[in-house]
N, C-alpha and C positions, 0 to 999 in steps of 0.2 A: 503494500500500500505504501500511495506515494513516492514512485519511481523515480519522479523529479526526471535529470537527464539521463539517469540510468548507468551512475558511477558506481554501485552494484553490484553491476551486471554477471560484471568479470568473475568474480568472488563466486558469485549464487551461479552460473551457468557453471566453474569449475567442481561446483559440490552436486549438481545433478547429472553431472554426467553427458556424453553425448545423446545417451537415448532418453533421459529428462529434459522437461519444460520450463521455462522462466517465462510469467507474464508478468510483465509490469503494469500496475495501476497507476494511474495520476486524472487529474482533476484539469490541469490545465492545458491548452495544445501545445502551448510553445515547448513546454517541457516533453510532451510526447513525442516532438519533431525532434528535437536532440536526443532522444533515449532511439527512436527508431534509426535515425542518422548514425548515431555511435554502431549498434546494430549492425546495420547494414555495411558499416566500412568495415566490422570485423568478419564481417558472412556468416553470424550466426544464424543460422533457420530454426533454433531451437528456440528461441527467446522473441516474446512477442509485448508488441505494449496495448494498453484499450484504453480508452479514457472510459473513466468511470467519478465515482462518488465514494472515497471510503465509507463512509457511512453506510449505503445498500451496493457494499460490491459487487461488481457485474462478472464474478468467476463461481463456479461451483466449487466443490468439494477442492479443497489442494492438500498435497503432505505438507507441508510449511508454510510461514508466514510471516515474512519482515515489514515493519513497518517503519521507515525511516524519518524523524521530524514531520511526523502527522498528528499527534494523539493530542498538539498541544493548541492545534488551531480548530479544532473539534470542539464544538458546542458542548455536548455530550461525549466524552472520551469514551466512558466506561459502559456504554451501552454500545457503542462501536467494537470496542472490543471485547466483549459480550459477545457480538455478532460474528464477528473474524474468530474467536475460541471454536463457535459449530460449525464453521467451514472446514476447521483442519481435520483430516481423519485422523482417530485414534494414537497417540503413539508420537504426533507428528510437534512441532515445535512452533510456537508463534515465540516471536523475540521484539522488542520493543526499542527504537532508542529517541532521544530528543534531547534538549536543551534545556539546561535550570544552571542556576550561579551555584557555585563548588564552595565548599567550604575550607578549602584551602587556602591558609594568608596569602602564601606565594601568587593566589589567583584573583589577587584583589585587584589590579587594573585590566583583566578578562572579563570581572562582573561589571566591572565601571563599562567595559564597552558590550559587552551583551545587553547590559540594561538600556544602553544606548539604541541601539539596533532594534531591539524587541520596542520599544517606544516610537522610536519615526517609521516602522514596518506594521506594528501592532494598528488596523483601519478603527480608529475613533477615541486612540489615547495618545495622540499628540498634544493638549492641551489640558489631560483631565488632572485628578491628583491621582484620581486610580493607578494602582501600577500594575502596569503588562507581566510585567515579569510574573510578582505574586500570581498575576493567575496562571501563567501558562504552568510554574509549577504546580498551583493545585489542581488544574487538567491532568500534569505529566500525574500526579499522586493517585488520580482517580483512576485512570488509563492502569497503571502499576496494580493495584488495590482490585482490579477487576481481572485483568489476567491472573494473577495469583489466588485469585479466587476458583477462576475455573480449572486452574493447573497442576500437575504436579511435576517433581522432580525441578524448583523455580531455581535460578541462579538471575544473583543482580549484582551492578559492579558501576564503578564510574570510571567511565575513560577522559581522555582529553584534558589535565588537567584538574579533572571531578566536573569539567563541564556537560558532560554526554553522559549521563547515563542510561544504561542498556538493564531490562526486565527480561527475563524468559521463561518459559516452563512448556512441558509437554501437556500435551492433551491426554487424558486417561483415557483408558479402555475402556 
C-alpha cells in the first residue's frame, strides 16, 4: 500500500522471486507513472501497479502486505489496517513503516526538520495551533495497535535515527 515511485520494488521482487508477483497500490497517478517507469526500465514482468485507495484496496487475497508512509495520511488508519490483515493469507506478514519524532537526543535537529516538513505539507495545518506531527504520531499508534491486535509473531523497531518506526505481524492461521 502506498507504493509511491516503486522504491521498494527491487527488494520486494527479490523476496517473491521470478515466479511471485508484486502489486504496488497508490492513489496518486504521478507516483504510479514513476513506479510503472521503474518497473518497465528494469524489465520486470511480475511487478504491476494499480491505482487504488488504501482504505479500500483493489487487490484480493495476498501473501504479504507492506505499507510505507501511508497510515499517517489516513483518517482512520486502524480501520484500514484491520482490513489489510483480513486480505493477507494465514501465515502471511503485514508490515508498516511511517515517520514520527525520534526519542534520541542526537536526533533533535531531525525532529525539528520533520515537524517543519509535516507542518508545511499537511493540509489545513500551516497556520493552525494544532500539531500535525502529534496527529501523525496518533495515527501511527492507532495503526500499530490495530496491527498487533490482529496478528501474532509481532516485531517492532525504529530505523533511521529513530524517525521511522516499523511494526510487523504474522496473520494467524
